[in-house]
Wavefront OBJ file of the C-alpha trace (Angstrom):
o trace
v -68.339 -140.283 57.805
v -65.681 -142.367 59.545
v -65.392 -146.102 59.149
v -63.955 -148.735 61.458
v -60.778 -150.556 60.381
v -61.144 -153.781 58.446
v -62.323 -156.703 60.578
v -59.410 -159.194 60.252
v -61.914 -162.055 59.960
v -63.196 -160.551 56.691
v -59.790 -160.082 55.095
v -58.887 -162.170 52.082
v -55.486 -163.377 50.965
v -54.046 -160.934 48.395
v -54.428 -162.082 44.798
v -51.536 -161.793 42.315
v -52.467 -158.409 40.795
v -53.025 -156.980 44.272
v -49.595 -158.237 45.366
v -47.948 -156.796 42.252
v -49.540 -153.356 42.566
v -49.224 -153.304 46.362
v -52.670 -152.153 47.505
v -54.446 -153.255 50.669
v -58.113 -153.395 51.600
v -58.201 -151.235 54.754
v -61.960 -150.839 55.398
v -64.950 -152.885 54.293
v -68.515 -152.539 55.457
v -72.056 -152.445 54.103
v -71.997 -150.438 50.843
v -68.457 -149.128 51.479
v -64.836 -150.143 50.873
v -61.465 -148.433 51.100
v -58.079 -149.347 49.601
v -54.633 -147.880 50.254
v -51.701 -147.946 47.824
v -48.248 -146.461 48.442
v -46.934 -144.723 45.315
v -43.996 -146.756 43.982
v -41.770 -146.629 40.871
v -43.490 -149.585 39.147
v -46.786 -147.617 39.091
v -45.435 -144.634 37.155
v -45.978 -143.631 33.539
v -43.449 -141.896 31.264
v -44.243 -138.529 32.881
v -43.296 -139.819 36.324
v -46.810 -139.908 37.781
v -49.021 -142.950 38.442
v -50.401 -144.396 35.220
v -54.117 -143.770 34.628
v -54.674 -147.517 34.527
v -53.693 -147.664 38.196
v -56.511 -145.251 39.045
v -58.992 -147.215 36.918
v -57.921 -150.484 38.561
v -58.267 -149.040 42.065
v -61.701 -147.588 41.294
v -62.904 -150.816 39.690
v -61.689 -152.840 42.653
v -62.938 -150.592 45.455
v -66.383 -150.135 43.893
v -66.666 -153.896 43.381
v -65.805 -154.530 47.021
v -68.325 -151.876 48.119
v -71.159 -153.886 46.591
v -70.009 -157.304 47.792
v -69.867 -157.011 51.567
v -71.622 -159.871 53.380
v -70.180 -159.552 56.896
v -69.631 -163.298 56.965
v -66.180 -164.721 56.130
v -67.696 -168.041 54.974
v -70.020 -166.313 52.490
v -68.104 -164.395 49.841
v -69.950 -162.431 47.180
v -68.257 -161.591 43.876
v -69.159 -159.274 41.028
v -68.167 -158.634 37.424
v -67.785 -155.125 36.045
v -70.311 -154.210 33.350
v -69.202 -150.611 32.864
v -66.586 -148.321 34.351
v -66.154 -144.582 33.914
v -63.018 -142.894 35.207
v -62.410 -139.149 35.345
v -58.839 -137.973 35.930
v -58.839 -134.731 37.911
v -55.379 -134.064 39.335
v -52.035 -135.600 40.171
v -51.000 -136.798 43.620
v -49.172 -134.417 45.931
v -48.577 -137.051 48.609
v -46.918 -140.436 48.783
v -49.961 -142.703 48.778
v -53.319 -143.231 47.112
v -56.586 -143.801 48.972
v -59.502 -145.252 47.017
v -62.991 -145.198 48.482
v -66.067 -146.802 46.960
v -69.767 -146.620 47.750
v -72.585 -148.836 46.496
v -75.221 -146.333 45.377
v -78.066 -148.586 44.271
v -79.094 -151.721 42.496
v -80.883 -154.935 43.217
v -80.421 -158.670 43.477
v -78.461 -159.104 40.238
v -76.701 -155.795 39.578
v -75.514 -152.793 41.526
v -74.159 -149.321 40.906
v -71.246 -147.674 42.666
v -69.201 -144.499 42.795
v -65.608 -144.053 43.849
v -63.007 -141.430 44.593
v -59.222 -141.516 44.750
v -57.396 -139.032 46.951
v -53.947 -138.888 48.476
v -53.107 -138.363 52.135
v -53.049 -134.580 51.608
v -56.709 -134.654 50.548
v -55.990 -133.956 46.872
v -58.823 -135.424 44.766
v -57.101 -137.299 41.957
v -59.828 -139.304 40.206
v -63.504 -140.169 40.425
v -65.400 -143.009 38.879
v -68.705 -144.777 38.567
v -69.635 -148.245 37.492
v -72.255 -150.902 37.030
v -71.584 -154.398 38.330
v -73.252 -157.799 38.011
v -73.219 -160.246 40.886
v -71.744 -163.596 39.958
v -74.207 -166.465 39.966
v -72.184 -168.333 42.561
v -70.265 -167.354 45.648
v -66.954 -168.755 46.849
l 1 2 3 4 5 6 7 8 9 10 11 12 13 14 15 16 17 18 19 20 21 22 23 24 25 26 27 28 29 30 31 32 33 34 35 36 37 38 39 40 41 42 43 44 45 46 47 48 49 50 51 52 53 54 55 56 57 58 59 60 61 62 63 64 65 66 67 68 69 70 71 72 73 74 75 76 77 78 79 80 81 82 83 84 85 86 87 88 89 90 91 92 93 94 95 96 97 98 99 100 101 102 103 104 105 106 107 108 109 110 111 112 113 114 115 116 117 118 119 120 121 122 123 124 125 126 127 128 129 130 131 132 133 134 135 136 137 138 139
């Protein structure tokens, strides 16, 4: 399935952690989100590969976005993570990470999502799943 690029009207200003890590929201639609992150020295662990916490952060973020799409810039929906499972499968062969998340179910108060991290070569690096609770208020 292909997805259209991010509608600029739906983009949000990067928050501090996002700026520090360097990822961008590149696609966002109903039940789907995609992030891109160039691999950089500040992301590496002692073995010279991206730290596992980077993968967990990307999965947490992309799955949260996948469940919070409204299509309306004035109406922002936010969620809190209730649980997050991350499975580390491989190491990147390319120069960037691509995180994709899909809302897989849920209701008015909670939702479930799955996510995958690949690189631009198609190498599957990590997979995750999570449960999320919608915040009582929107921004």
